[in-house]
VEXSE-75617 format. One record per residue (C-alpha): residue in one letter; x, y, z. Coordinates in steps of 0.02 Angstrom, whole numbers, plus 50000, padded with zeros to 5 digits. Example, Ala and Ser with C-alpha at 12.3 -4.5 7.8 and 13.67 -1.06 7.14 Angstrom:
<nodes>
A506154977550390;S506844994750357;
</nodes>
This chain:
<nodes>
M543845383554624;A545205384454491;R545895401254442;E545785405054256;F547415412054187;Q547675421954027;R549295422453928;G550615431554029;H549785429354199;K550915424054344;A550655418954524;K551615411554669;I551285392954692;S551035396254878;D549585407854832;L548775393754733;T549065379154850;A550055374755005;G550595358154929;T552215354554836;D551705337754759;L550805343554602;Y549965335854451;V550155345154286;G548945340354147;V549015345953964;Q547585344053841;I547985347653658;A547275339253503;A546915341953317;P546185330353185;G547555319753107;L548975327553208;T550115319753339;F550925329653479;D552465326753587;I552255334853758;S553855337453858;C554585346254009;F556265355254003;G557215357354168;L558245373254143;D559635381454243;A559765399554301;N560215404954123;E558665396054054;Q559775383053969;L559645364053963;S561335361554045;D560905343854102;D559985333153973;R559375321454111;Y558075334854148;F557315334253974;I555775323854016;F554935316153863;F554345299253796;N556115292153790;Q556605298753963;P555065298254075;K555825304454238;S557255314554313;P558635305854413;E557855309454584;E556075307354512;S555565325054555;I554835326354378;Q553905311254308;L552955308354146;L551315299654187;G550435297854020;A548655301453964;Q547345301254102;S545835310754168;G545495318353997;D547275325253983;T548305321453827;E549845320453937;S550185322754122;F551645325054240;R551995323454424;V553075337654494;T553755337354672;L554425354954697;D555355351854860;R556365337854778;I556975347754627;P558855350854640;A559485368554664;A560295368754491;I558575367954408;Q557775385154413;K556365383154286;L555225369554217;S554535373454044;F553085362753983;T553005362153793;A552035354053651;T552775350353478;L552025343153321;D552635325853270;G552455327153081;A551645339852967;G550425353053027;Q550305369653119;M549755375053292;S548355385353212;Q547455368853178;I547255363953361;G545605364653451;P545285371553626;G546625365553746;Y547355369353916;I548735366654042;R548145364454221;I548875361654395;V548045349954519;A548485348754705;G547695336754829;G546395331154701;E545805349054668;E546185359254513;V546945375754569;V547395384554405;R547035382454220;Y547715391654067;S546605388653914;F547125391853733;T546475389053557;G547215387653383;S546665405453343;E548085411753454;F549395404053338;T549815404053152;T551235393853077;E552045388353241;R552515370053259;A553045370853441;V552375380753587;M552895384053768;L551285381953867;G551755386154046;D553255388054162;F553665384254342;Y555075396154386;L556035399754545;K556105417954598;D556365417654786;V554915405354785;W554175394054651;R552945402854535;F551865398154385;A551715408154223;A550525405354076;V551655407553924;G550875402753755;Q552465406853656;G552665398053486;F554125392953375;D553975390053188;G555445378053184;G554645364853295;L555635354053415;E557315358753339;A557005377453363;L556365374053539;L557925364253585;K559075377453514;N558155390653615;F558565380653771;G560365377553720;G560145359553660;E560275350953492;V559385337153398;A560315321553344;E559645306253257;E560365288953289;E561125280353138;A560195264053163;P558505261053246;P558515250753405;A558195232253390;P556365227753413;A556165221853591;A554925222853731;A554005239353750;P554945252253856;G554655251254041;F553675267654042;A552475261853905;P551755244553947;P550175238453862;A548615246453930;Q548055230254013;A549755226054089;A549725236154249;A548545244854367;P548575263854376;P549795271154505;A549215275954678;F549275294354636;G548495291854465;A546795297654406;P545305287054352;P545155282654167;A544635296654051;P542765297754013;A542025297553838;A542025316753822;P543845322153841;Q543475340653848;A542415339954006;P543335343354171;Q543785326954255;P544225322054434;A545995327354474;P547295315254540;S547655315754726;F549475313854771;G550155309454940;A549625291054950;P550645279755069;S552345275154999;A552265259554892;P553155253054738;T552435263554600;P552095253754440;P552515263254282;P551155273154192;A550375266654034;P550245279653895;Q550035273653718;Q551475282753635;P552025279853454;V553615269653435;H554895280653350;T556125271553240;A557405285153268;P557105292653441;T557595310653468;I559085313653581;A559365330353666;A561105335553715;P561665352253788;L562765363053681;A564355362953783;P565435378053739;Q567135372953672;A568745382753685;S568705386453499;A566845389953485;A566035406253435;P565915420353564;Q564805415653709;V563065423453715;P562975435253864;S561815429954004;P560145439454019;Y560255454854127;G560145451054311;Q560725432854296;P562455426154340;Q563695424354198;Q564295406754164;P566115404454211;Q567245404554060;Q568625391954034;P570335399954061;Q571335402553904;F572965393853878;G574325401153988;Q573175408754119;V573355394754247;P575095389754307;G575585371854271;Q574855370454097;A575875365953944;A576835379153848;P575935388253707;P576075380953532;A577465387153421;A577095401053297;P577005396753110;F578595398053010;G579135415852980;Q578055423453119;Q578555429653289;A578065418953438;P576645426653540;P576855432153722;Y576555418653850;G574705416053884;Q574105421553711;P573625410053566;A574825407953422;P574415417853262;A573615408653118;P574595404252961;Y574585417552828;G572915418652735;Q571925408752864;Q570725413453001;P571355411753181;P570845395453264;G569175397053352;S568575411653246;M567465400053144;P566095389353219;P566275370353212;G565945363453039;A566405379352945;P567765377952811;Q569495383052868;G570855391752767;V569765405752698;P570895418952619;Q570975435952701;G569905449552626;V568445438052585;P566825445952650;A566125437752807;T564635427452754;G563715411752805;A564275403752966;G565615416952999;L564345431052996;Q563135421253103;A564495418153231;A564925436653237;L563105441753265;Q562665427653385;P563055437553546;Y561835451253494;K560335440853442;E558635444653514;T558295436353680;A556605427653693;T556165420153863;G554295418153846;Q553995432253971;R553065448553942;W554575459353988;T556305453453931;P557935463353951;Q558955461853790;N560455469553878;Q560705482254017;Q560085496753910;L558705488853802;M557025481653856;R555785471453753;V553945470353796;D552835457453711;L551095464953693;T550355448153643;M550545442653824;G549525449453966;G548145458053868;A548335475453943;G549285489353857;V550915497553908;L551245515753952;A552985522153909;R553875538753892;Q553635546553723;G555185544353618;S555795528853711;M555305516853570;V556825511653467;M556025497553365;Y554455486953358;Q553865471153271;G552105465753227;K550495475653226;V550705488753361;D549675504553388;F550435519853473;G549285532853547;Y549555548753647;K549175546453831;S548785562353924;A549825562454081;G548525572954172;F549075577754345;V550615566554328;G551245577054184;R550855593754264;A551655588754429;V553225581954351;G553295596854235;N553375608554383;A554865599154451;T555865596154293;G555305609654172;Q554675596254051;E552985587954052;M553055569054071;Q552195563953909;L551675545853893;M551235535053744;R550055520153751;C550655504453660;T549345491353613;G549135477553484;R550035461353446;G551905462953431;Q553515467053522;V554115484553566;F555935488553610;L556205502953733;A557745512753786;E558225530453837;E559945538653827;G560865522553868;S560155521554044;H560205504954135;L558465497154138;H557745486354276;P556035477654267;I555195476954438;E553775464454451;L552415468654577;Q551305454954648;G550015465154743;D551335475554833;G551895493454804;I553445503954770;C553825522554755;V554905527554605;S555615544654566;A554625551554419;E556235554954324;S556705536354340;V555105529054264;L555285522454085;A553745511554060;F552445501454155;D550965489954131;E549325499354111;S548535487054233;L549515494754378;Q548735507954488;Y549815523554503;E549755540654584;V550935555354610;R551675559854778;R552535576354815;V553965578054937;E554205596654970;G555765604355038;H556805620255034;G558365617254930;I557665603654817;P557815608754633;G556105614854580;G555515615554759;A554935597454772;L555325579354729;F553935570554633;T553765551754648;M552535539354575;L551755526054687;F551395509854593;Q550255496354665;G549425480554602;T550015466554488;G551145470754342;T552875477154297;V553665494354305;V555325497554214;V556505508954310;K557995517554229;T559605521954319;H561295529754282;G562455515054315;T562155499954426;P561095504454579;V561255498054755;V559825492754871;L560035497755054;P558955493955207;V558095508555291;T558795512355464;P558485527155581;T560055535455512;T559775532855324;F560075548855223;A560205550755033;D560425564454904;C558775568154818;N559575566554646;A560345549554684;V558765541454753;V557875530654625;A556525521354723;W556005515754896;S554745504454979;A552985511454988;A552925509955178;S554475520755207;Q554285538255277;V555245552155188;I555805567855281;V556755582655207;S558325586455306;S559765598755288;Q560795593455439;V562055583455340;R563035592055203;L563165579555061;R563905590654925;R565185604554923;N564345615054789;A562605622054804;Y561295619254671;P561255632854535;G560265647954594;H560215641954773;S560875651154926;G562145637454965;E561195626755089;T561185608455037;V559755596355066;N559535577755083;L558135565455119;Q557995555255277;F557095538555268;R556225530055412;G555275513855422;A555075496955502;P556325482955466;G556095476455290;N555965493455207;F557265498455078;I557905512154963;V558725510954791;V560145523054754;Q561075525954590;P562915531054576;Y562465547754495;E562105565854541;V561575580654437;
</nodes>
């Protein structure tokens, strides 16, 4: 029986099916509207770095055919075949999208869905309606993303700008050909409906009622030459071409990668690599720059590369930065939208989208720095959590409950923030290190007592279930495996695996100075557990 997903729900593919040869069907329709349904193959930075992995009506398959556009069948407006074990390592996410071809808005659509079928059986379905959208002209429906293993997420994130805004979000651009292609035979992926039989892994023709659930395609048929699918797609006189935005040496400052993802290597500047040509000569009347640095700009002009491509050059000094120059300056700090419920904006700022997931969010009072949309903030009594943490820190842990439809930005004293996603497992987090968490998580307080610990005890919160908890640290933490000889200072410990055993010890002197008001005996925590357990330590002590 298929699992019904809501917006923001996620699951491992292995929990849904053991197969890797999957059918993805999308059903979306509205009277008088036409939709283009596509799949974007994105890299680790969620960018379309290789336009061969933009699968749409003009490019129906990837080079190794791990992603194929099949056309309309089995009641689906569009369908795809995805073979996960054949996707190259450079592709870390597949984003399935729908955009309007022409006028209209996503609020006009009727009930629709995106579904996954494996072995002829539907395993998951995310349903949506036009009431979930307003003026959007493009929407990200669902994602396959690689996080240790392949997972699926129901997204439902819209863009007002349509296909162009969607492409820019993925690092691509829209270009129109100057002349339409000469009329010739129909493209190989769109033969007349009567020209070819359905492929071996295809589904039977759609019945009269498209909304009713239909038999799912069964992949895995014996290898045979696969005839192309036969969708009836409109012939575009000027087909859309997607091209990645390759950063140039003189382009605007590069947008920093999302927190936790590798930074793209930057091209070395002139003079940094031996063997390159000498730097250009300085303009007349100016001193030549040191080797390895760019030459200064002529008097009254902006330095080369300070303006984005297409902007007018030779702007006199003192003119206020406006237009493209201002946009280029602010580009590195723009809001990051990934279609996920929790999105780090940088190392110290976290955004939570309350329109995804349904449940509210509990966060420390005073941690909200900005919000957008219609958001309600209510006082959440911390109960025993607050009283217990208050005994340890002298301050009650007061929580606020965030609900509604909008985005809330959270931060606290410039601490580094780390979203930890739980999929039915558990983790213990020091109460002082908790910033926010999904209300759907189950949580309880644990007390580690010991002589020498400030306040007499260390209070931790055990989180279990499915959801995300945001942990704050002073600096970049390190994750260490638990061994029989693992000791840590109680102020430096941030979190540890729920199955680890914690013992208070004073055999190892970790600090030279005693805690204020203490007799001088220092204390540390010893961790024990089976292989696979871990602790998280921050480079900080009180």
